[in-house]
N, C-alpha and C positions, 0 to 999 in steps of 0.2 A: 681146757682139760676137764675131762669127766672122771669121777670116781664113784665107785659103788658104796653106798652107805651100808654100814654093818650094824646099825642100831635096831632095836625093837621098834615095831610100828608105833607111831605116836602121831599127834596132830601134825598135819602137813607143814604148817608154818614153822614150828619149833624144830621139826626133823630136818627141814630144808636149811634152816639157819645153822644148825650144828654141822651139817654136811658141808655147807659153803665155807665155814671157817676152816675145816680140815682141808678142803680142796684148795683154798687160797694159800694156806701154809705149804701144802705139798707142791703147788705150782711154783711158788717162789723159790723153794729149795731146789727145784730141778730145772730152773731157767737161768742158765749162766749168761752173764754179760761180758765175760772174758774167759779165756781158756782156763784160768786157774782159780777163779772165784765164782761165787754165786751171790744172788741178791740177799739170801738169808744171812750172809755174813756181814752185810752192811748194817751197822748199829741202829741207824734210824729206822730201817725196815724191820729189824728185830723188835724194836720198841713198838712199832705199829702192830705187828702180829701179836705181841703180848697184850696190847691194848684191846684188840679185837676179842681175844680169849677172855679178858676181864669183863667186858661188857656183854658178851654173848648171853650168859644166863639171865641177865636182867632184861634183855630185849625179848627173850622167850617167855619170861614169866609175867611180864606186865606190858601194858600198852604204852609205847613211847612215841612221842612226836618226832624223835630224831630220824627214824627211818623215813617217815613221810616227808619231812623237810628235805632230806638228801635226794629222795627220788624226784620230788618236784624240781629240785635244782638241776638234776640230770635232764629232765624233760625240757626245762627252759633252755639249758645249754644247747641241746640239739636243735631246738626251734630257732634260737638266735643264729647259730651257724648256718642253718638252712636259709634263713632270711637274708643273711649277709651275702651269700654266694650268688653271683649273677648267673644267667642262663649260659649253657655251654652248647656249641662254641660261642665265644664272646669276641666277635670281630672288632678289630681296633677302629676307633673313631677319631675324628679330628677335634673333638671337644676337649677343651682345656679349662682349668679354673681361671679366675681373673688374673690379670698380669701381676697385681699386687701380691696375691696369695702365692702365685707361682714363684715370684722372686724370693719370697720369704722361705718357701720350701727348698728352693735350690741353695740358698745361703745355709740353711740348716744341714742339708746334705753335705755341703763342702766343709762345714765345721765338724761334722761327725764322721760319717762313713768314709768320705774321700780323704780325710786327714789321716786315716789308718790304712785303708785299702785303696791304693792309687789305681783308678780305673779309667777315668776320662782324661783327655788332654784339655785342661780347663779353658785356655784361650780359644781353642777350636770349638768347644762346646758352647761357650758364651757367644761366639760369633754366629753359630747356627741358630742359637736361641733368639738372639736379637733379630736375625733375618726372618725368623718365623713370625714374629710380631709385626715387623716392618712391612712385610709383603701384603699387598692388597689382593693377591691371587689366592685361591683356595689352597689350604695346606696339603701339599702333595708328597712331601718327604716322609712317607709312612715309617721307614726304619728309624729316623731320628725322633719322630713323635713317640714311638713306642719306647725308645731309650729315655726320652725326656720324662715320660710318665712313670717309669721305674725310679728315676731320680726323685721325682715328686713323691712317690710312695715311700721311699726311704727317708726323705725329709719329713714326711708326715708323722713318722714315729715319734719325733721329738717336738712336734709343733705345739702341743699343749699337754697338760697333765692327764687329760681324759682321752687322748687319742681320738679326738672328735672326727678325724678324717679317715677312720679305719675302713668304713664301707667303700669310700672312694678309692682308697689304696688297694683294697682287695680287687675292685673292678679293674684298676690299672694293671694289676698283676695278671688277672685272667686274660686281658687283652694281649699282653706280652706272650703268655703261654700259647694263645691261639695263633698269634703271628709266627712264633718260632716252630710251631708244630706243622706248618705247611710242608708238603713233601718236596722241598727244594734243599739240596745239600751243597754241591760244589760252589754255587754262587753265594752261599752263606759263609764260606770259609774266608771271612774278612775280619779285620781288626774291629770294625764297628759292631759286627754281629757278636764277636767274642765278648766285647765289652757289655753288650746287652745281656748275654747269657750269664755273665758274672753278676751283674746287677739283679737279674732274675733270681739266681740262687740265693743271694743275700736277702732279697725282698721276701721270697717264699719262707725263709727261716724266721726272719724278724717279725713278719706280719702273720705268721702261723697259717700259711696257705699250703705249703708243701708237705708238712708232716714228716713222716719217716722217709719220704722220697727225696729229701734234701741230700742225703748221703749218696743216693743213686745219681742225682743231678750233678753232684760234685765229681763223681767218677766220669760222667759223660763230659764234663768240662775239661778234665785232664786229658782225656783221649782226643778231644777236639783240638786242644792246644798242641798236643804232640803231632797230630796230623798236619797242623800248620807249621810245625818246626820250631815252636817256641821253646822247646826243651833244649835246643842248641843255641849257644851264645852267638849273637850277631857277628862277632869277630871270626867265627868259623863258617859263616855262610857267604854266599855271593854278595858283593857290595850293594848296600842299600843306603837310603837317606839316614843320617844319624838320628833324626827325630823318630823315624820309624823303628830303628833298632832300639832306641831307648824305651819307646812305648812297648815293644815286645818284651823287654826285660821287666818292665813294671807289671805288665799283665801276668807274666809267668810267676813273678814273685807273689802277686795277689792270689793266683790260683793255688799255689803251694800253701799259702796261709789258710785259705778257705777250706781246702781239703783236709788239712790237719785239724782245723777247728771243728768241723763236722764229725771227724773220726772220733775225737775224744768226747764230744758231746753225745754221740749216739752209741758209744761203746763198740765201734766197728774198727777193723784193722785199717791202717793208712793205705792209701792207694798208690803210693810213690816211695821210692828209695833214693838215697843220695847218688847212687850210681846210674840212675835213669836220666840224668840231665847234667849239663855243664854250663847252663845259663847263669851268668853272674847277677849279683844284686843290682838294682838301679843306681844310677849316679845321683849325686846330690844337687843336680842342676834344676833350677826353677823351670816351670813350663814355659814362661815367657822367654827365658834365655834360649831354650831349645829352638824356638821359631825365629828369634831375633838374631841369633849368632850361630847358625847351623855349622859354619865352617870351623868353629872353635870346639865343637863337640867331638870327643874321641871315645871310641869303644874301650880303650885301655885305661883311660883316666876315670877313676871312680871317686876321686877326692876333690871336693870343691868347698868354697867358703859359704855357699848357699845352704840354707837350713831346712827348706821345706820337706825334703825327702829323708831327713835324718831319722824320722820316726820309723819309716818302712825299712831303712837299712839297719837300724839298731835291732829291730825285731827279726830281720832276716839272719843276723849273726847268731841268734839263739835257735834258729830252726833245726840244726843238726841234733842238738841235745833234746829238744822237745820232741823231735821225731823218734829218738831213742825211747823216750818215756811212753809214747803212744804204742810203739811196737812191743815194749815190755808188758804193758797192761792189756793190750787187745790182740797181740799177735798169737798165732797158734803155737809156734815153735817155742816161745818163751814160757808158756804155761803160767803166766802171771809173774814169774821170776821169784827169786829168793829174797830174804830180807837183806842179805849182803849185796845183792844186785841193786836193790832199792837205795841202800845207803851210798853205794858208789855213784849212782846216778844223781842222788841228792846233792852230793858235792859238786858234780858237774853243772847241775842246774843253778846252784848258788854262785858258782864262778861266772857263769853266763849272765846271771842277774846283776852281779856287781859290774860287769863290763857294760851291760845295758845302761845302768844308771850313769856311769861315767860318760857314755856316748850322748846321753840325753841332757847333760848339763848345758850343752851348747844351745839347746832349745829354750832355755829359760834365761831371761834377763836378770840383772841384779835386782830390779824391782820385784820380779816374780819370786826370787829366792827369799826376799825380805818380807814379802806379803803373807798375810794369814789366809789369803784366798786359796782354794784348792787348785791343783794343777789343771791344765786344760784337758779337754776330752780325750785326746789321743794318748796322753801320758797316763791318764787314769785307766784307759783300756789296756795298755801294756802292763801296768802294774797288776791289774786283776788277772790278766792272762798268765803272767809268770807265777803269781801266787796259786793260781788254779793248778798249774803243773806240779808245783811243790806239794800241794795238798793231795793231788791225785796219786802221787808216788807212795804216800803213806796211808792213804785211805784203806787199802786192803788189810792193813795191820792195825787199824784203829780199834776194831771190835775186840781183838785179842789183847790189845794194850790196856783195855779197861780191867783186865784180870791178871795180866802177867807184866811184871815190872821190866822185863827184858826189852819190851817194846815201848817203854816210856817216852823215848825220843819221838816216835811216830805220833804218840798221843799229843805231845806238846806242839809238834809242827802243825798237825791238823787243826788244833784249837787256835793257835796263834794266827795261822793264815785265814781261818774262818772269821776271826774278829776283824782283821784288816780288810777282808773282802766286804764284810757287813758295813764297816764304816764308809767304804767307797760307794756302796749301792744304796745306803740309807743314811744320807748326811745329817738328818735331824736326830740321829741317835744321841742319847745322852753321853755316850763315850766321846764323841767329837766335841760336844759342848764342854765336857770336863777338860779336854786337852787344849782347846782353843777358846777361852772365855771371851764373850763379847763379839764373836764373829757373826757376820751377817751373810746371807746367801743371795747372791745376785742371780738373775735369770740364766746367764751363761754358765754359771757354776752348777746349775741344776741339770744341764744337758745329759750328763752320764747317768745320774740316778733316774731321770725321766726315761732315758733310753732303756734302762734295765727293767723298770716297772711296766713300761708300755709294750716291750717287745717279747718275743718268745725265743726259745733256742738256747744257745751256749750261755749267754750272760744271765738270763733268767734262772737257768739251772744252777749256775754257780751261787747265786744269792739264796735260792731255796736250800741248797745243801749246806751252805754256811750256817744258816739258822738251825737246820735240823741237827747237825752234829754238835752244835753248842748245847741244844736241849738234851741230846743223848748223853753228853758229857756230864751235865748237872744231875740228871736222873741217876747215872751210874755212881756219882759221888755220894749221893744220898743213900743209895742202896748198899754201898760198900762200907758205909760208916757204922762203927760198932759202939760209938760213944753214947753216953747218957744225955748229953746236951745236944741241941739242934746243930746240924752240920753247917759250919760257916761257908758260904758260897760267895764267889766273886761278884761284886756288884755289876761290873760291866757285862758279864755273861748273863746275869739275871735280867738285865735290861733288854738284851737281845731277844730272850724268850718272849717277853711281853710285846716288844716292838714288831716281832715277826707276824703277830696276828694283825696288827695295824697295816703292815706292809702288804699282806695278802689281800686285805680288804681294798687297799689302794689299787692293786692289780685288777680286781674284779670291777671296780669303778671305771677303770680305763679300758675295759672291754674283755678281760679274761672271762671265759664262760664256765670254768670249772671252780666249784666251791671246795674241792678236796684240799687244796693247799691251806685254806683258812681252817678247815676242820682239823687237819692233822696238827697244825700249829697250836690250835686250841686244846686238842687232846694232850699234846706233850706238855704244855704249860699246866694243864689241870693235873696230869699225872705227877709232875714235880711238886705242885702245891699239896696234893693229897699225901704224897710220901713224906713231905716235911711236916704235915699235920699228924702223921703216925696212923693214918687210916689203915684198917685191915683190908684184906683182899675184897671182901664183899662190899664194904663201904666205899672202897676205891672204885669198884665197878659202877656203883650207883652214881658216884661223883662224876665219872667220865661220861655216863649217859646224859647227865644234866648239862655237862659242858658241850656235848654234841648238839643238844637241843638249843642251847644258847647260840652256837655257831650257825645253826640253821635259821634261827629267828633273825640273825643279823644279815646273813648272806642272801636269803630268799628275796627280801624286798629289793635289794640292789639288782639281782638278776631279773626280777619282774620289771623293774624300770628299764633295764637294757632291752628286754624283749619288746616292751611297748615302743621304745624309741626306734628299734630296727624295724618293727612291723609297720610303723607309720611311714618311715622312709621307703620301705619296700612297696607299700601300697601307692606311694606317690609315683614310683617307677612303673606301676601298672602290672608288675609281675611279682610272683613270690620268689623265694630262694631257689626253686626248682625250674624257674623259667616259664611257669604257667600262669594264666590270668588269675588275679586275686578277686574273689567274690566280694562285692560290697556288703558291709555289715557282717562279715564272717566272724563267728564267735568260737569256732572250734580249733583255733590256732594251736592250742595245747590239749589235745585229746587225752582224756584219762585223768586230768587233774582233780576232777570231782568224783572219780570212781572209788571203788573199794581198795583200801591200801593193804594188799597182801604181799608185802615185800619183806626181805631180810636185810639186816644191816650190811653184811658183806655184799649182797646182791646190789643194794642201792648205791653203795659207795665205791666198792673196789672192783667191780666188773664192768666191762663195756657191753655193748649190745650183743656181742657174740658169746657172752658168758665167760670170757677169759679174764683173769685178774688184770687190772689196769693200775700199775703203780707209778705211772709217769706224771702224776699230778695233773692229768688232763686226759681227754679222750684220745686214746692211741694204743699202741702195742707195747709189749714189754721192752722192745728194743728202743722205745722212744726216749729213754733216759739212761745215761751212764752214771753209775754212782761213784765213779772215780773222780 
C-alpha cells in the first residue's frame, strides 16, 4: 500500500521513516482478517504499532544499529530460504536415508501425526516398507516411495531439537509436489494418492514450504475427496470391502480436520458445511483387526473396545461446534458476530470440551492418571486445539476488555487459555515447575513442545499468540494502574514474558529464518519493564531502541550460523537454492551486507520485499496469520 507523504521536505531518511510508520498503521487498520474485525483491534498488534511510534523519533535523530541488525537478518533469511530450496522441477528419486534413520522417522511419524490424523493403514504401509528394503530389484514403486518420503519428512520435524533434517525434508516435499503436478487426473483418483495429498498438505504447512497456498491446497483436497465420493458414508454406496469403507471414513475425517485447522490458522472461511456430507466418523477398530477379521467389520457398528481411534473420534464429536466458531469468526454473513453470539458458542465449546475429556479417559491407564508425566502427544494436541477455539471466540473482544469491564469474562478466558497453551508448548516454564515439583522430562514427553518449536503453521501461531496476549495484558495492567506504589503483577504471567524471548531464540536455532518474533517479544518485555520503572515517553523510546539492538545482537549470529550451514550443504549438492551451479569460492552470497545502511526501522522489520507490511512474524502476506 502506498500513501502520499504530507510533510515538509526533509532529509530522505527521516522523511521516509515517518511516512513508513504512517503507512504501516494505515495498512493494518484497513486490512481485515475477518468480516467484522481488523488487525488494528488485536491488542498485541496495537502494542506493536505504539512501540513503532515510540521509537521512530529516536531512529530519525540518531544512528542506531537496530535497523542495520534487522535488515541484515532479513537478507540472511532470504539467503537461507533460497539455499534450502532445491531446483524446480524436482523429479522424485529412489534415494532414501539409511534404514536405521528411516525406521526412527517412521516411528516418530506414528507417534505424532498419525496418532491424531489417521492417514495410512499401518499394517499395509509397514508391509510395503519392508518389501522395499527386502527387494534386490531397483525400487520401482514410485507412488509409494513419494508417500514414504512425506512420512519421513513429517517424522523429521520431531527428530531432534534443531530440526537437523530440514533441508532433506524440504527436498522430499518438492519431490512430492513434482510427482503430483504431472498432468494425470483420473488415474490418480485412488486412496493411495489421496493419502499422499493429505500428507503433502500437512508437510507443506509444518515444514513451511507451502506458505499461504496451504489453504488453497486444503480446498483442492476437499474437492478431490468429494469427486471420489468420500463425502458419502460407505453404507449409502455400492457394497465394498469393509476395510476400504473404513479407510474412506478415516480419510474424510482427516480432511475435515485439516480443512478446519488451516481455515482458523489463515483467517479464511471454512470450505465445508455440515450439510455437505453424511460420512460418519471412523470406528474404534485397530488397523490389524480390519485386515485380520474383515467379516466382523460392520459399517453400522461404531463402538468397539479397541482404543487406537478414540482420539480421532473424540475430536470428530467436537467438529460441529468448532465449525460454528470458524464460521462466526471468518464467515462473511456473520460479520464477526455479537458478544452474545460469542458467549452462546462459548457454552457449547465448553460442553463439547467436557465430553471430549470424558471420552479420552479410556486412553489413559491408571498408571498414566497417577503419573506426573505429561499426557501423550495426541492428547496434548487435542487440549491445545480446544483451548485455541475457546481463545479465538474471545480474542475479538480482548482489546476492548482492557478498558470496559462488561467484557471482563473475555479477558479472563483469553489469559487463562494463553497460560495453559504456553505450559503445553514450553514445558520448562517455571509455571510447570511450580505446579509439579521434582518432575523430569523424558524424551517422549518432549515430542509436542519440539513439534511446536520446530514446525510452522497452526501450532506455532498458537504459541506466539499466547505469549503476545499475556505481554499485552501485563502492559495494560501497568498502564491502567493509578496507584502510588508499583503495580503487583502475577508471577506466572511475568515468567511467560521473559520465557517468550528464549522460546523465539529456540525456534531460530531450529531453523526459523525470521528474527521478528524475538524482536517483538523483546520489545514487549522492554516496554513492560520501562513502564514499571516509570520512564517517560522519550526515555521509553530510547529504552526500546536499546532493546531492539540487543535483540539484533543475539539473533544475527544465529542466523549467520544457519546461513553458513545451509550454504555448505548447498555447495555439496553442486547447485544453489535456485538450481544453478555454485561458483567455487563465491563470496557474494549476501550482497549488500557491507554496503551503506540507508534503511528505516519499519522498512527493515515490518515490510516484505514488495513494500507491504508483514505482520505474520515471518516472510509472507497479511493473510498469513489469523489473530483469532
